[in-house]
C-alpha positions in Angstrom: 7.9 11.0 -3.8 8.2 7.4 -2.0 8.0 3.9 -3.2 4.4 3.6 -2.4 2.3 1.1 -4.5 -1.4 0.0 -4.5 -1.8 -3.9 -4.5 -4.9 -5.7 -5.6 -5.0 -9.2 -3.9 -7.1 -12.3 -5.2 -8.8 -12.0 -1.8 -10.3 -8.8 -3.1 -8.5 -6.8 -0.6 -6.6 -3.8 -1.8 -3.4 -2.8 0.1 -1.2 0.3 0.0 2.3 -0.4 0.9 6.1 0.3 0.3 7.2 -2.3 -2.3 10.6 -3.5 -2.3 11.6 -4.2 -6.0 15.1 -5.2 -5.4 15.3 -8.2 -7.7 12.4 -7.6 -9.9 10.7 -4.2 -11.0 7.3 -3.0 -11.5 7.0 -4.9 -14.7 8.6 -8.3 -13.9 7.3 -8.8 -10.3 5.1 -11.6 -11.5 8.4 -13.7 -12.3 9.2 -13.6 -8.5 8.0 -16.2 -6.1 7.2 -13.5 -3.4 6.8 -9.5 -3.6 8.3 -7.9 -0.3 6.2 -5.0 1.2 6.5 -2.9 4.3 3.8 -1.2 6.3 0.9 -2.4 4.5 -2.4 -0.6 5.0 -5.9 -1.8 3.9 -8.4 0.5 2.3 -12.0 0.6 3.6 -15.0 2.7 3.0 -16.1 4.9 5.9 -19.1 7.3 6.1 -16.7 10.0 5.8 -14.8 8.5 2.7 -12.0 6.1 2.0 -9.8 5.2 5.1 -7.1 3.0 5.9 -6.0 0.8 8.6 -3.2 -1.6 9.3 -3.4 -4.9 7.3 -1.9 -7.0 10.0 -3.5 -5.6 13.3 -1.8 -7.7 15.9 1.9 -7.9 14.5 4.7 -5.7 13.8 3.8 -3.4 11.0 7.1 -2.0 10.1 8.9 -5.4 9.1 9.1 -6.6 5.5 6.4 -9.0 4.6 6.5 -11.5 1.7 3.3 -11.9 -0.1 3.2 -14.8 -2.9 3.1 -13.2 -6.2 0.5 -15.7 -7.1 -1.9 -14.1 -4.7 -1.6 -10.5 -6.3 -3.8 -9.5 -9.1 -2.2 -6.1 -9.8 0.5 -3.7 -8.5 0.2 -0.1 -9.6 1.7 3.2 -8.3 -0.6 4.7 -5.9 -2.4 8.0 -6.8 -0.8 11.2 -5.3 -3.4 11.8 -2.7 -3.3 8.0 -1.5 0.4 8.2 -1.3 0.1 11.4 0.7 -2.3 9.8 3.0 -0.1 6.6 3.5 2.8 8.8 4.2 1.0 10.6 6.9 -0.7 7.5 8.3 2.9 5.8 8.6 5.2 8.6 9.4 3.2 11.5 10.6 4.5 13.8 7.7 1.8 15.9 6.1 2.4 15.9 2.4 -0.2 18.3 0.9 -1.9 17.5 -2.2 -4.7 19.1 -4.2 -7.1 16.2 -3.6 -6.2 14.9 -0.3 -9.2 16.1 1.6 -11.3 13.4 0.3 -9.3 10.8 2.4 -9.8 9.9 5.9 -6.8 8.6 8.2 
């Protein structure tokens, strides 16, 4: 679908973002000094289920951000329903999935 990944940071935060693996791939990102992401959202628990909001509330969200690879514990491909929620939240395109009703935007 898209290039959407879930990132777990050493701070405990979990982000969903487009990850740019231009120089490294999913397996060798730890060898890089930085990992470039775009339009990051942070996950949060709401009474209605899991929701997402911009990670950087006061800055431009569409620009590429560099995160030190040493600040990332793991990068994994996002589940289909999480990816669909991310696409809808960042572009307005509704990508139907079988389990997307559990996520709140």
